[in-house]
N, C-alpha and C positions, 0 to 999 in steps of 0.2 A: 503493499501501499505506501505512492510519493508521495509525500510532504510537496506543497507546491506555494509560493510566494504570491500571495492575495493582497490588491488591490481594493477600497469600495470606494466608487464611482459616487454614494451620497458624500461622508461621516471622512473621506482621504484613507482613512487609518489602511496601516499596509500589516497581515499578517498573516503565517504559516495557517497550514492551514492542510487535516489529514483525509486526501481523495479515495475512499475507501472505495467506490467505484465509481465511473464517469456514467451512470443516472441520477447520481445521488444530488439535490440543488445544493450548490455551498451557499454558506450565510454569513454577513458577516458579522463576530461577534461582539463585535463595537458597540455597532448598529444593528443590527440585526435581518438589513438589506441582503435581497438576493443581486441586488446590480454588483455583483463586483468581477471584476477583472483581469485575468489569469493573471501577473509578469512572468517578464524570458528569463529563466538564471542564470549565467554564464556558469558558461564547463569549467573543472577542475579536473589538473589531469595530476599523481603526480603518477614521476620516470621512476622505477627503482632498481634497474640492467646499466643504468647510461657511467660512461666513464664518473669518476672522481673531478668537480672542477680541480683547472690547476694538471692534473695530470694527460698522460697516453691514450689508447683504447686499451693499453693493458697493464696500464697503473703503474705507468715513467713517471716523471719530474718530466724527464727531458727524449727527445725524439729518439724511435732508436733505431739499429745504424741499418735496418734489413726494410725494405716494404713492411705493410700499411701506412708504418706512421712516419715512415723517412721524404711522402715527395704525398705533396697536395694539402688541401685545406684541409681534409674529414674524413674522420675515420675508415677504410674500405670494411670492416669486420662486420659492421653493423649494418 
């Protein structure tokens, strides 16, 4: 069951509301109005497998003597 941000068009309150199913009528928790608009949330991405900042793709602080780290600007292993 997703939680969405909604803004009430009547009172202006922004609230996080749990949406149980698409058939439910969403109401503003502040004034009870059904005149609410779902807001677009920014996506959040956490990358767990990338290189450590300041290091090459193989974990060294300096470039390797042989490719993939020795040429170009990006890691070729990814």
